[in-house]
VOBA-1610 file (N, C-alpha, C; in pm, whole numbers, padded with zeros to 5 digits, always signed):
BEGIN
Met-03272-03236-06539Met-03215-03344-06460Met-03142-03438-06555Asn-03030-03488-06510Asn-02952-03584-06587Asn-03028-03716-06595Val-03037-03772-06713Val-03111-03897-06735Val-03056-04011-06647Glu-02927-04010-06621Glu-02866-04114-06535Glu-02922-04113-06394Arg-02980-04002-06351Arg-03032-03991-06215Arg-03182-04021-06206Leu-03249-04040-06321Leu-03392-04069-06318Leu-03418-04208-06261Thr-03518-04216-06172Thr-03558-04344-06114Thr-03709-04345-06096Gly-03762-04462-06069Gly-03902-04478-06029Gly-04001-04411-06121Ala-04098-04343-06061Ala-04208-04281-06135Ala-04160-04175-06233Gln-04055-04101-06197Gln-04002-04000-06288Gln-03944-04065-06414Leu-03871-04174-06398Leu-03817-04246-06513Leu-03931-04301-06598Asp-04029-04361-06535Asp-04144-04415-06608Asp-04218-04305-06685Tyr-04232-04189-06623Tyr-04296-04074-06688Tyr-04223-04036-06816Trp-04090-04025-06809Trp-04015-03983-06927Trp-04013-04092-07035Val-04017-04218-06996Val-04029-04325-07097Val-04164-04313-07167Ala-04269-04290-07091Ala-04402-04274-07151Ala-04401-04158-07251Arg-04340-04048-07214Arg-04330-03934-07306Arg-04250-03971-07430Ala-04139-04044-07412Ala-04058-04087-07526Ala-04136-04178-07619Glu-04231-04252-07562Glu-04315-04343-07640Glu-04438-04274-07698Gly-04447-04142-07679Gly-04556-04065-07737Gly-04685-04065-07658Met-04679-04100-07532Met-04798-04105-07448Met-04814-03977-07366Gln-04939-03947-07332Gln-04966-03842-07235Gln-04952-03906-07097Ala-04864-03854-07016Ala-04836-03915-06886Ala-04840-03812-06776Glu-04859-03862-06655Glu-04863-03777-06538Glu-04810-03857-06419Val-04730-03791-06335Val-04685-03856-06212Val-04788-03825-06105Lys-04840-03929-06042Lys-04940-03915-05935Lys-04874-03941-05800His-04928-03876-05698His-04878-03890-05561His-04996-03922-05470Ala-04987-04029-05393Ala-05090-04061-05294Ala-05034-04161-05195Cys-05073-04147-05072Cys-05036-04240-04965Cys-04885-04264-04958Gly-04808-04159-04980Gly-04663-04171-04972Gly-04598-04239-05090Met-04673-04259-05196Met-04619-04327-05314Met-04631-04238-05438Asp-04542-04260-05532Asp-04548-04194-05662Asp-04562-04302-05768Trp-04637-04272-05874Trp-04646-04363-05987Trp-04678-04283-06112Cys-04648-04344-06225Cys-04676-04282-06353Cys-04809-04336-06405Gln-04894-04246-06447Gln-05026-04283-06500Gln-05036-04237-06645Val-05085-04326-06732Val-05107-04291-06872Val-05252-04322-06907Asp-05302-04252-07007Asp-05438-04273-07055Asp-05431-04359-07181Val-05486-04480-07174Val-05485-04572-07286Val-05622-04571-07350Gln-05625-04548-07481Gln-05751-04541-07554Gln-05832-04668-07533Tyr-05960-04653-07507Tyr-06057-04760-07486Tyr-06038-04836-07354Val-05934-04803-07279Val-05910-04871-07152Val-05927-04775-07036Gly-05870-04658-07051Gly-05872-04558-06944Gly-05734-04539-06886Phe-05728-04492-06764Phe-05601-04463-06699Phe-05542-04590-06641Ile-05413-04611-06666Ile-05342-04726-06610Ile-05209-04681-06553Gln-05157-04761-06462Gln-05025-04737-06408Gln-04923-04789-06509Tyr-04822-04710-06539Tyr-04723-04743-06642Tyr-04587-04753-06575Gln-04528-04873-06573Gln-04402-04895-06504Gln-04303-04975-06587Pro-04249-04920-06694Pro-04151-04996-06772Pro-04023-05025-06693Ser-03991-04943-06594Ser-03870-04967-06515Ser-03886-05086-06420Glu-04008-05138-06407Glu-04035-05253-06321Glu-04098-05371-06395Asn-04140-05351-06519Asn-04222-05452-06587Asn-04159-05491-06721Trp-04118-05619-06731Trp-04058-05669-06854Trp-04156-05666-06971His-04283-05677-06946His-04382-05677-07054His-04388-05541-07124Ile-04335-05439-07060Ile-04328-05306-07122Ile-04186-05278-07172Ala-04085-05307-07090Ala-03946-05273-07125Ala-03892-05358-07240Ala-03923-05487-07244Ala-03868-05575-07347Ala-03911-05535-07489Pro-04040-05505-07512Pro-04077-05461-07647Pro-04009-05331-07689Ile-03984-05242-07594Ile-03912-05118-07626Ile-03771-05153-07671Ala-03702-05237-07594Ala-03565-05276-07628Ala-03560-05345-07764Glu-03655-05432-07790Glu-03657-05504-07918Glu-03684-05409-08035Arg-03783-05323-08021Arg-03818-05231-08129Arg-03705-05134-08159Gln-03641-05083-08053Gln-03533-04985-08070Gln-03399-05053-08101Arg-03398-05185-08099Arg-03278-05266-08126Arg-03167-05240-08024Tyr-03204-05234-07898Tyr-03107-05218-07792Tyr-03046-05355-07760Val-02920-05353-07724Val-02851-05474-07682Val-02830-05461-07531Thr-02860-05567-07457Thr-02836-05566-07312Thr-02743-05681-07277Tyr-02653-05655-07184Tyr-02562-05759-07140Tyr-02509-05724-07001Pro-02472-05828-06925Pro-02424-05803-06789Pro-02273-05778-06787Arg-02230-05712-06680Arg-02086-05700-06654Arg-02069-05698-06503Val-01955-05748-06458Val-01925-05753-06315Val-01848-05626-06278Arg-01902-05557-06178Arg-01836-05435-06130Arg-01716-05472-06043Glu-01637-05371-06008Glu-01520-05395-05923Glu-01557-05449-05786Asp-01678-05413-05737Asp-01722-05461-05606Asp-01782-05601-05612Gly-01781-05663-05730Gly-01832-05799-05746Gly-01979-05809-05782Lys-02051-05698-05776Lys-02193-05699-05812Lys-02209-05695-05964Ile-02319-05750-06010Ile-02348-05747-06153Ile-02430-05623-06185Glu-02393-05556-06292Glu-02475-05448-06345Glu-02504-05480-06491Trp-02612-05422-06539Trp-02655-05446-06676Trp-02631-05324-06761Leu-02582-05346-06881Leu-02562-05240-06977Leu-02670-05250-07083Ala-02725-05137-07121Ala-02816-05128-07235Ala-02750-05034-07334Glu-02736-05081-07457Glu-02662-05005-07557Glu-02740-04996-07687Ala-02736-04878-07747Ala-02800-04856-07877Ala-02692-04870-07983Gln-02653-04992-08013Gln-02545-05017-08109Gln-02591-05003-08253Leu-02714-05040-08281Leu-02759-05055-08419Leu-02830-04932-08475Asn-02830-04824-08400Asn-02893-04701-08446Asn-02785-04610-08504Pro-02787-04585-08635Pro-02681-04503-08695Pro-02685-04356-08652Glu-02796-04309-08597Glu-02809-04169-08559Glu-02790-04143-08411Phe-02793-04248-08329Phe-02780-04230-08185Phe-02706-04350-08128His-02598-04324-08058His-02526-04433-07993His-02497-04392-07849Ala-02542-04475-07757Ala-02519-04447-07615Ala-02527-04577-07538Met-02486-04571-07411Met-02491-04686-07324Met-02526-04638-07183Phe-02616-04710-07117Phe-02651-04682-06979Phe-02637-04810-06898Ala-02598-04797-06773Ala-02579-04912-06685Ala-02661-04896-06558Asp-02710-05009-06507Asp-02782-05010-06380Asp-02786-05155-06331Glu-02815-05173-06202Glu-02830-05309-06150Glu-02952-05378-06209Ser-03046-05300-06261Ser-03164-05355-06327Ser-03153-05332-06477Pro-03164-05436-06558Pro-03160-05413-06703Pro-03278-05330-06752Lys-03391-05339-06682Lys-03509-05261-06722Lys-03482-05112-06705Val-03418-05075-06596Val-03385-04933-06572Val-03284-04884-06676Ala-03184-04965-06709Ala-03087-04926-06810Ala-03155-04905-06945Ile-03248-04993-06982Ile-03323-04979-07107Ile-03405-04851-07105Cys-03472-04824-06995Cys-03556-04704-06984Cys-03474-04577-06997Arg-03361-04570-06931Arg-03276-04451-06939Arg-03225-04431-07082Leu-03191-04540-07148Leu-03145-04531-07286Leu-03255-04478-07376Arg-03379-04524-07355Arg-03491-04477-07438Arg-03515-04327-07418Val-03507-04281-07293Val-03528-04139-07264Val-03416-04056-07328Ala-03292-04099-07315Ala-03180-04026-07374Ala-03191-04023-07526Glu-03236-04131-07586Glu-03252-04135-07731Glu-03356-04033-07777Ala-03463-04020-07700Ala-03572-03929-07738Ala-03544-03783-07704Phe-03482-03757-07588Phe-03472-03619-07538Phe-03330-03570-07512Gly-03231-03655-07526Gly-03095-03616-07491Gly-03063-03656-07348Tyr-02949-03613-07301Tyr-02899-03658-07171Tyr-02951-03576-07053Glu-03027-03472-07081Glu-03088-03389-06977Glu-03236-03371-07010Val-03320-03380-06907Val-03464-03355-06924Val-03506-03249-06821Asn-03612-03174-06853Asn-03665-03075-06760Asn-03755-03145-06660Glu-03743-03108-06535Glu-03821-03176-06431Glu-03966-03140-06440
//
């Protein structure tokens, strides 16, 4: 699957994998979520695409730059760019800066395509 098309629990799953975690997508009551096993804590829900407390440290550590731009339809979208990495340079855009950061992290770790 193209990284640009990843959303929700699938995107969170691939970010967890990029971060070196054992992850699993769970399904219950019509919902999907990504679950990771944290040492000494147990299983937790992992949502970097929704949670700044997870996405921001990734962006800072990987030295991603995020900035807004106005689309032709007048809506704002956010760009996440890996400018400072000499071995990988890419940019992803989304209405959510957290989603753009997550897609960039997955592409940096696995390339622009991932296996479902």
